[in-house]
VMD Tcl script that builds the backbone (N, CA, C; Angstrom):
set m [mol new atoms 384]
animate dup $m
set s [atomselect $m all]
$s set {name element resname resid chain x y z} {
  {N N MET 1 A -63.310 -34.912 5.973}
  {CA C MET 1 A -63.019 -34.451 7.311}
  {C C MET 1 A -61.505 -34.347 7.534}
  {N N LEU 2 A -60.766 -35.331 7.034}
  {CA C LEU 2 A -59.323 -35.342 7.198}
  {C C LEU 2 A -58.674 -34.170 6.452}
  {N N GLU 3 A -59.203 -33.859 5.279}
  {CA C GLU 3 A -58.669 -32.733 4.509}
  {C C GLU 3 A -58.896 -31.412 5.239}
  {N N TRP 4 A -60.032 -31.286 5.884}
  {CA C TRP 4 A -60.322 -30.065 6.616}
  {C C TRP 4 A -59.353 -29.887 7.787}
  {N N ILE 5 A -59.017 -30.978 8.484}
  {CA C ILE 5 A -58.064 -30.921 9.604}
  {C C ILE 5 A -56.672 -30.578 9.079}
  {N N LYS 6 A -56.298 -31.167 7.922}
  {CA C LYS 6 A -54.999 -30.839 7.331}
  {C C LYS 6 A -54.932 -29.370 6.927}
  {N N SER 7 A -56.032 -28.826 6.453}
  {CA C SER 7 A -56.038 -27.431 6.030}
  {C C SER 7 A -55.845 -26.480 7.213}
  {N N LEU 8 A -56.220 -26.925 8.416}
  {CA C LEU 8 A -56.019 -26.092 9.590}
  {C C LEU 8 A -54.535 -25.910 9.913}
  {N N PHE 9 A -53.716 -26.914 9.556}
  {CA C PHE 9 A -52.299 -26.879 9.889}
  {C C PHE 9 A -51.412 -26.446 8.724}
  {N N GLN 10 A -52.005 -26.125 7.600}
  {CA C GLN 10 A -51.246 -25.627 6.456}
  {C C GLN 10 A -50.786 -24.204 6.731}
  {N N PRO 11 A -49.556 -23.882 6.357}
  {CA C PRO 11 A -49.117 -22.487 6.567}
  {C C PRO 11 A -49.887 -21.534 5.659}
  {N N ARG 12 A -50.337 -20.444 6.248}
  {CA C ARG 12 A -51.078 -19.439 5.489}
  {C C ARG 12 A -50.251 -18.165 5.426}
  {N N VAL 13 A -50.265 -17.546 4.286}
  {CA C VAL 13 A -49.561 -16.283 4.123}
  {C C VAL 13 A -50.496 -15.159 4.545}
  {N N ILE 14 A -50.013 -14.358 5.463}
  {CA C ILE 14 A -50.808 -13.240 5.958}
  {C C ILE 14 A -50.039 -11.966 5.634}
  {N N TYR 15 A -50.662 -11.092 4.888}
  {CA C TYR 15 A -50.040 -9.828 4.524}
  {C C TYR 15 A -50.502 -8.746 5.487}
  {N N ARG 16 A -49.569 -7.886 5.847}
  {CA C ARG 16 A -49.898 -6.775 6.720}
  {C C ARG 16 A -49.438 -5.493 6.043}
  {N N VAL 17 A -50.286 -4.511 6.069}
  {CA C VAL 17 A -49.963 -3.218 5.479}
  {C C VAL 17 A -49.455 -2.323 6.605}
  {N N ILE 18 A -48.258 -1.790 6.405}
  {CA C ILE 18 A -47.664 -0.898 7.389}
  {C C ILE 18 A -47.614 0.490 6.776}
  {N N GLU 19 A -48.222 1.431 7.441}
  {CA C GLU 19 A -48.243 2.793 6.930}
  {C C GLU 19 A -47.041 3.542 7.489}
  {N N TYR 20 A -46.250 4.104 6.586}
  {CA C TYR 20 A -45.036 4.821 6.959}
  {C C TYR 20 A -45.216 6.296 6.653}
  {N N ASN 21 A -45.080 7.135 7.659}
  {CA C ASN 21 A -45.310 8.560 7.493}
  {C C ASN 21 A -44.029 9.350 7.283}
  {N N GLY 22 A -42.883 8.682 7.248}
  {CA C GLY 22 A -41.612 9.383 7.099}
  {C C GLY 22 A -41.280 9.686 5.654}
  {N N GLN 23 A -40.039 10.100 5.456}
  {CA C GLN 23 A -39.561 10.421 4.118}
  {C C GLN 23 A -39.497 9.150 3.287}
  {N N ARG 24 A -39.994 9.185 2.066}
  {CA C ARG 24 A -40.065 7.992 1.239}
  {C C ARG 24 A -38.981 7.909 0.183}
  {N N THR 25 A -38.200 8.954 0.009}
  {CA C THR 25 A -37.129 8.903 -0.979}
  {C C THR 25 A -35.866 8.384 -0.316}
  {N N HIS 26 A -35.013 7.762 -1.108}
  {CA C HIS 26 A -33.754 7.244 -0.592}
  {C C HIS 26 A -32.759 8.377 -0.408}
  {N N PHE 27 A -31.923 8.234 0.569}
  {CA C PHE 27 A -30.885 9.220 0.841}
  {C C PHE 27 A -29.819 9.091 -0.236}
  {N N GLN 28 A -29.539 10.138 -0.955}
  {CA C GLN 28 A -28.622 10.094 -2.086}
  {C C GLN 28 A -27.214 10.568 -1.738}
  {N N GLY 29 A -26.862 10.625 -0.502}
  {CA C GLY 29 A -25.515 11.011 -0.133}
  {C C GLY 29 A -25.404 12.416 0.419}
  {N N GLY 30 A -26.475 13.172 0.360}
  {CA C GLY 30 A -26.468 14.493 0.947}
  {C C GLY 30 A -25.615 15.486 0.200}
  {N N ASP 31 A -25.323 16.570 0.864}
  {CA C ASP 31 A -24.527 17.606 0.222}
  {C C ASP 31 A -23.039 17.290 0.343}
  {N N LYS 32 A -22.218 18.194 -0.171}
  {CA C LYS 32 A -20.773 17.971 -0.211}
  {C C LYS 32 A -20.194 17.839 1.200}
  {N N GLY 33 A -20.709 18.624 2.125}
  {CA C GLY 33 A -20.211 18.577 3.493}
  {C C GLY 33 A -20.418 17.224 4.149}
  {N N ILE 34 A -21.580 16.643 3.924}
  {CA C ILE 34 A -21.856 15.329 4.502}
  {C C ILE 34 A -20.952 14.279 3.876}
  {N N ARG 35 A -20.777 14.334 2.554}
  {CA C ARG 35 A -19.900 13.361 1.888}
  {C C ARG 35 A -18.464 13.474 2.396}
  {N N GLU 36 A -17.995 14.705 2.598}
  {CA C GLU 36 A -16.641 14.892 3.119}
  {C C GLU 36 A -16.526 14.393 4.554}
  {N N SER 37 A -17.566 14.593 5.345}
  {CA C SER 37 A -17.558 14.111 6.731}
  {C C SER 37 A -17.521 12.592 6.778}
  {N N VAL 38 A -18.295 11.965 5.909}
  {CA C VAL 38 A -18.307 10.498 5.862}
  {C C VAL 38 A -16.956 9.980 5.384}
  {N N ALA 39 A -16.329 10.698 4.454}
  {CA C ALA 39 A -15.026 10.268 3.939}
  {C C ALA 39 A -13.963 10.289 5.027}
  {N N THR 40 A -14.093 11.176 6.014}
  {CA C THR 40 A -13.092 11.244 7.076}
  {C C THR 40 A -13.225 10.095 8.073}
  {N N LEU 41 A -14.303 9.357 8.001}
  {CA C LEU 41 A -14.479 8.229 8.929}
  {C C LEU 41 A -13.423 7.150 8.729}
  {N N SER 42 A -12.836 7.070 7.548}
  {CA C SER 42 A -11.872 6.002 7.280}
  {C C SER 42 A -10.643 6.101 8.171}
  {N N SER 43 A -10.385 7.247 8.788}
  {CA C SER 43 A -9.239 7.383 9.688}
  {C C SER 43 A -9.657 7.584 11.146}
  {N N HIS 44 A -10.947 7.513 11.433}
  {CA C HIS 44 A -11.430 7.706 12.801}
  {C C HIS 44 A -11.223 6.418 13.602}
  {N N PRO 45 A -10.601 6.485 14.785}
  {CA C PRO 45 A -10.320 5.264 15.559}
  {C C PRO 45 A -11.570 4.484 15.948}
  {N N GLY 46 A -12.642 5.179 16.292}
  {CA C GLY 46 A -13.879 4.483 16.667}
  {C C GLY 46 A -14.474 3.727 15.493}
  {N N PHE 47 A -14.434 4.347 14.319}
  {CA C PHE 47 A -14.943 3.691 13.126}
  {C C PHE 47 A -14.089 2.479 12.778}
  {N N LEU 48 A -12.765 2.618 12.901}
  {CA C LEU 48 A -11.873 1.490 12.614}
  {C C LEU 48 A -12.108 0.335 13.586}
  {N N TYR 49 A -12.401 0.671 14.847}
  {CA C TYR 49 A -12.722 -0.367 15.827}
  {C C TYR 49 A -13.994 -1.117 15.434}
  {N N LEU 50 A -15.032 -0.372 15.053}
  {CA C LEU 50 A -16.284 -1.015 14.663}
  {C C LEU 50 A -16.106 -1.860 13.408}
  {N N LEU 51 A -15.282 -1.390 12.470}
  {CA C LEU 51 A -15.009 -2.150 11.262}
  {C C LEU 51 A -14.253 -3.441 11.582}
  {N N SER 52 A -13.288 -3.365 12.482}
  {CA C SER 52 A -12.556 -4.579 12.862}
  {C C SER 52 A -13.462 -5.538 13.630}
  {N N LYS 53 A -14.392 -4.991 14.401}
  {CA C LYS 53 A -15.354 -5.839 15.124}
  {C C LYS 53 A -16.266 -6.567 14.131}
  {N N CYS 54 A -16.677 -5.868 13.070}
  {CA C CYS 54 A -17.491 -6.484 12.026}
  {C C CYS 54 A -16.710 -7.591 11.311}
  {N N ASN 55 A -15.422 -7.337 11.047}
  {CA C ASN 55 A -14.585 -8.351 10.407}
  {C C ASN 55 A -14.400 -9.568 11.307}
  {N N ALA 56 A -14.227 -9.342 12.599}
  {CA C ALA 56 A -14.083 -10.453 13.546}
  {C C ALA 56 A -15.374 -11.268 13.626}
  {N N GLN 57 A -16.514 -10.593 13.601}
  {CA C GLN 57 A -17.801 -11.297 13.630}
  {C C GLN 57 A -17.976 -12.136 12.373}
  {N N ASN 58 A -17.568 -11.584 11.233}
  {CA C ASN 58 A -17.650 -12.312 9.975}
  {C C ASN 58 A -16.762 -13.561 10.029}
  {N N ALA 59 A -15.549 -13.423 10.567}
  {CA C ALA 59 A -14.642 -14.571 10.689}
  {C C ALA 59 A -15.212 -15.620 11.634}
  {N N LEU 60 A -15.838 -15.178 12.721}
  {CA C LEU 60 A -16.454 -16.115 13.666}
  {C C LEU 60 A -17.584 -16.901 13.002}
  {N N LEU 61 A -18.445 -16.200 12.260}
  {CA C LEU 61 A -19.551 -16.878 11.579}
  {C C LEU 61 A -19.030 -17.858 10.524}
  {N N SER 62 A -17.996 -17.465 9.790}
  {CA C SER 62 A -17.417 -18.357 8.781}
  {C C SER 62 A -16.820 -19.592 9.430}
  {N N SER 63 A -16.136 -19.390 10.541}
  {CA C SER 63 A -15.537 -20.515 11.258}
  {C C SER 63 A -16.607 -21.463 11.785}
  {N N LYS 64 A -17.676 -20.896 12.346}
  {CA C LYS 64 A -18.777 -21.728 12.838}
  {C C LYS 64 A -19.410 -22.526 11.709}
  {N N LEU 65 A -19.567 -21.875 10.554}
  {CA C LEU 65 A -20.199 -22.537 9.420}
  {C C LEU 65 A -19.344 -23.686 8.909}
  {N N LYS 66 A -18.031 -23.490 8.870}
  {CA C LYS 66 A -17.139 -24.501 8.287}
  {C C LYS 66 A -16.747 -25.595 9.265}
  {N N ASN 67 A -16.608 -25.265 10.533}
  {CA C ASN 67 A -15.961 -26.193 11.462}
  {C C ASN 67 A -16.860 -26.824 12.514}
  {N N SER 68 A -18.128 -26.500 12.549}
  {CA C SER 68 A -18.964 -27.088 13.590}
  {C C SER 68 A -20.089 -27.910 12.976}
  {N N PHE 69 A -20.654 -28.775 13.797}
  {CA C PHE 69 A -21.772 -29.613 13.376}
  {C C PHE 69 A -23.062 -28.829 13.561}
  {N N HIS 70 A -23.941 -28.886 12.575}
  {CA C HIS 70 A -25.183 -28.121 12.612}
  {C C HIS 70 A -26.366 -29.065 12.791}
  {N N GLN 71 A -27.247 -28.715 13.708}
  {CA C GLN 71 A -28.413 -29.546 14.002}
  {C C GLN 71 A -29.456 -29.464 12.895}
  {N N THR 72 A -29.675 -28.269 12.370}
  {CA C THR 72 A -30.726 -28.069 11.378}
  {C C THR 72 A -30.198 -27.222 10.223}
  {N N LEU 73 A -30.923 -27.266 9.128}
  {CA C LEU 73 A -30.573 -26.411 7.996}
  {C C LEU 73 A -30.853 -24.949 8.307}
  {N N ARG 74 A -31.766 -24.699 9.204}
  {CA C ARG 74 A -32.075 -23.326 9.599}
  {C C ARG 74 A -30.851 -22.654 10.212}
  {N N GLU 75 A -30.103 -23.407 11.003}
  {CA C GLU 75 A -28.882 -22.872 11.612}
  {C C GLU 75 A -27.855 -22.510 10.533}
  {N N VAL 76 A -27.739 -23.366 9.523}
  {CA C VAL 76 A -26.833 -23.096 8.406}
  {C C VAL 76 A -27.290 -21.853 7.651}
  {N N ASP 77 A -28.589 -21.747 7.411}
  {CA C ASP 77 A -29.131 -20.572 6.710}
  {C C ASP 77 A -28.838 -19.282 7.469}
  {N N LEU 78 A -28.991 -19.317 8.782}
  {CA C LEU 78 A -28.742 -18.125 9.584}
  {C C LEU 78 A -27.265 -17.731 9.550}
  {N N LEU 79 A -26.379 -18.711 9.612}
  {CA C LEU 79 A -24.952 -18.412 9.534}
  {C C LEU 79 A -24.594 -17.827 8.171}
  {N N GLN 80 A -25.131 -18.427 7.108}
  {CA C GLN 80 A -24.856 -17.910 5.770}
  {C C GLN 80 A -25.411 -16.498 5.589}
  {N N ALA 81 A -26.588 -16.252 6.136}
  {CA C ALA 81 A -27.174 -14.914 6.046}
  {C C ALA 81 A -26.326 -13.906 6.819}
  {N N GLY 82 A -25.836 -14.290 7.977}
  {CA C GLY 82 A -24.977 -13.398 8.760}
  {C C GLY 82 A -23.693 -13.057 8.021}
  {N N ILE 83 A -23.089 -14.051 7.359}
  {CA C ILE 83 A -21.881 -13.817 6.581}
  {C C ILE 83 A -22.176 -12.887 5.407}
  {N N TYR 84 A -23.283 -13.153 4.719}
  {CA C TYR 84 A -23.652 -12.336 3.563}
  {C C TYR 84 A -23.862 -10.887 3.960}
  {N N TRP 85 A -24.629 -10.643 5.030}
  {CA C TRP 85 A -24.953 -9.273 5.405}
  {C C TRP 85 A -23.767 -8.536 6.007}
  {N N SER 86 A -22.879 -9.245 6.705}
  {CA C SER 86 A -21.695 -8.554 7.219}
  {C C SER 86 A -20.755 -8.185 6.067}
  {N N ASP 87 A -20.658 -9.048 5.037}
  {CA C ASP 87 A -19.878 -8.691 3.840}
  {C C ASP 87 A -20.508 -7.505 3.125}
  {N N TRP 88 A -21.817 -7.500 3.011}
  {CA C TRP 88 A -22.509 -6.396 2.341}
  {C C TRP 88 A -22.267 -5.086 3.089}
  {N N LEU 89 A -22.375 -5.141 4.410}
  {CA C LEU 89 A -22.162 -3.943 5.220}
  {C C LEU 89 A -20.743 -3.418 5.046}
  {N N LYS 90 A -19.753 -4.318 5.041}
  {CA C LYS 90 A -18.370 -3.897 4.857}
  {C C LYS 90 A -18.165 -3.260 3.492}
  {N N GLN 91 A -18.764 -3.823 2.454}
  {CA C GLN 91 A -18.642 -3.246 1.111}
  {C C GLN 91 A -19.279 -1.857 1.048}
  {N N GLU 92 A -20.440 -1.695 1.645}
  {CA C GLU 92 A -21.103 -0.394 1.640}
  {C C GLU 92 A -20.289 0.648 2.404}
  {N N LEU 93 A -19.720 0.250 3.536}
  {CA C LEU 93 A -18.892 1.176 4.294}
  {C C LEU 93 A -17.631 1.541 3.527}
  {N N ASP 94 A -17.032 0.561 2.861}
  {CA C ASP 94 A -15.850 0.847 2.051}
  {C C ASP 94 A -16.180 1.804 0.915}
  {N N LYS 95 A -17.321 1.596 0.264}
  {CA C LYS 95 A -17.713 2.497 -0.820}
  {C C LYS 95 A -17.939 3.909 -0.303}
  {N N SER 96 A -18.563 4.028 0.854}
  {CA C SER 96 A -18.888 5.348 1.390}
  {C C SER 96 A -17.660 6.081 1.910}
  {N N THR 97 A -16.756 5.363 2.555}
  {CA C THR 97 A -15.626 6.040 3.185}
  {C C THR 97 A -14.406 6.125 2.278}
  {N N MET 98 A -14.152 5.126 1.483}
  {CA C MET 98 A -12.949 5.123 0.654}
  {C C MET 98 A -13.181 5.754 -0.705}
  {N N GLY 99 A -14.397 5.745 -1.192}
  {CA C GLY 99 A -14.664 6.239 -2.530}
  {C C GLY 99 A -14.444 7.730 -2.672}
  {N N ALA 100 A -14.661 8.497 -1.633}
  {CA C ALA 100 A -14.567 9.948 -1.729}
  {C C ALA 100 A -13.196 10.486 -1.337}
  {N N THR 101 A -12.328 9.612 -0.841}
  {CA C THR 101 A -11.021 10.094 -0.415}
  {C C THR 101 A -10.077 10.177 -1.596}
  {N N ARG 102 A -9.001 10.935 -1.400}
  {CA C ARG 102 A -8.029 11.048 -2.475}
  {C C ARG 102 A -7.217 9.771 -2.554}
  {N N PRO 103 A -6.598 9.492 -3.693}
  {CA C PRO 103 A -5.823 8.263 -3.824}
  {C C PRO 103 A -4.634 8.256 -2.867}
  {N N GLN 104 A -4.280 7.101 -2.408}
  {CA C GLN 104 A -3.192 6.968 -1.455}
  {C C GLN 104 A -1.861 7.272 -2.136}
  {N N THR 105 A -1.017 8.033 -1.460}
  {CA C THR 105 A 0.310 8.319 -1.975}
  {C C THR 105 A 1.335 7.762 -1.013}
  {N N ASP 106 A 2.506 7.567 -1.518}
  {CA C ASP 106 A 3.585 7.043 -0.693}
  {C C ASP 106 A 4.039 8.117 0.286}
  {N N ALA 107 A 4.198 7.769 1.547}
  {CA C ALA 107 A 4.592 8.744 2.559}
  {C C ALA 107 A 5.986 9.289 2.265}
  {N N PHE 108 A 6.866 8.478 1.731}
  {CA C PHE 108 A 8.213 8.937 1.403}
  {C C PHE 108 A 8.162 10.006 0.319}
  {N N ASP 109 A 7.293 9.818 -0.690}
  {CA C ASP 109 A 7.169 10.813 -1.759}
  {C C ASP 109 A 6.655 12.141 -1.217}
  {N N GLU 110 A 5.683 12.092 -0.331}
  {CA C GLU 110 A 5.164 13.324 0.282}
  {C C GLU 110 A 6.258 14.025 1.081}
  {N N GLU 111 A 7.029 13.262 1.823}
  {CA C GLU 111 A 8.099 13.841 2.624}
  {C C GLU 111 A 9.179 14.444 1.727}
  {N N ARG 112 A 9.527 13.747 0.651}
  {CA C ARG 112 A 10.532 14.250 -0.287}
  {C C ARG 112 A 10.069 15.550 -0.935}
  {N N GLN 113 A 8.789 15.601 -1.349}
  {CA C GLN 113 A 8.260 16.814 -1.972}
  {C C GLN 113 A 8.258 17.983 -0.992}
  {N N ALA 114 A 7.915 17.732 0.268}
  {CA C ALA 114 A 7.933 18.784 1.281}
  {C C ALA 114 A 9.364 19.262 1.521}
  {N N PHE 115 A 10.311 18.323 1.560}
  {CA C PHE 115 A 11.713 18.705 1.744}
  {C C PHE 115 A 12.201 19.543 0.573}
  {N N GLU 116 A 11.860 19.143 -0.654}
  {CA C GLU 116 A 12.279 19.903 -1.835}
  {C C GLU 116 A 11.657 21.289 -1.838}
  {N N ALA 117 A 10.419 21.432 -1.402}
  {CA C ALA 117 A 9.781 22.749 -1.337}
  {C C ALA 117 A 10.482 23.635 -0.318}
  {N N LEU 118 A 10.858 23.078 0.842}
  {CA C LEU 118 A 11.582 23.850 1.843}
  {C C LEU 118 A 12.995 24.177 1.374}
  {N N ASP 119 A 13.625 23.219 0.728}
  {CA C ASP 119 A 14.981 23.419 0.227}
  {C C ASP 119 A 15.032 24.523 -0.820}
  {N N ALA 120 A 13.990 24.634 -1.624}
  {CA C ALA 120 A 13.939 25.663 -2.655}
  {C C ALA 120 A 13.793 27.058 -2.040}
  {N N GLN 121 A 13.293 27.153 -0.833}
  {CA C GLN 121 A 13.096 28.453 -0.191}
  {C C GLN 121 A 14.353 28.949 0.522}
  {N N ILE 122 A 15.304 28.066 0.686}
  {CA C ILE 122 A 16.531 28.443 1.397}
  {C C ILE 122 A 17.420 29.262 0.479}
  {N N GLU 123 A 17.874 30.393 0.984}
  {CA C GLU 123 A 18.798 31.240 0.197}
  {C C GLU 123 A 20.211 30.891 0.622}
  {N N ARG 124 A 20.994 30.458 -0.325}
  {CA C ARG 124 A 22.364 30.038 -0.052}
  {C C ARG 124 A 23.307 31.212 -0.328}
  {N N VAL 125 A 24.107 31.508 0.633}
  {CA C VAL 125 A 25.042 32.623 0.517}
  {C C VAL 125 A 26.454 32.054 0.503}
  {N N GLY 126 A 27.236 32.472 -0.464}
  {CA C GLY 126 A 28.641 32.060 -0.518}
  {C C GLY 126 A 28.850 30.720 -1.190}
  {N N GLN 127 A 27.864 30.132 -1.766}
  {CA C GLN 127 A 28.029 28.849 -2.461}
  {C C GLN 127 A 27.825 29.100 -3.950}
  {N N GLU 128 A 28.650 28.458 -4.731}
  {CA C GLU 128 A 28.497 28.602 -6.174}
  {C C GLU 128 A 28.371 27.278 -6.832}
}
mol reanalyze $m
mol bondsrecalc $m
mol representation Tube
mol addrep $m
């Protein structure tokens, strides 16, 4: 009798089948236009704000995890999961936005090259 009562309170795994009628293939990055549009997000002010907000949230979760007292291990697990997923999201965004952009060049070098191109177009009269 006691075993039967204990079995009532044992956790049971219940599986649920969810039928999904949408597209089942993963998005592979789309065409060239979409990739170029996503690459331009790295300089968009709204995107930079959201990225900084994600970084601030990650810092808050890390601070809470390191500096506060936790009542249960569940609270620690949730904080660690939040840190993990915010890091993952930042890495995915960096891969999507920074991977397709051209390599960074020094602004002084770009300015010097533009000046030299303009200087080469100037016709000097009376100088030898």
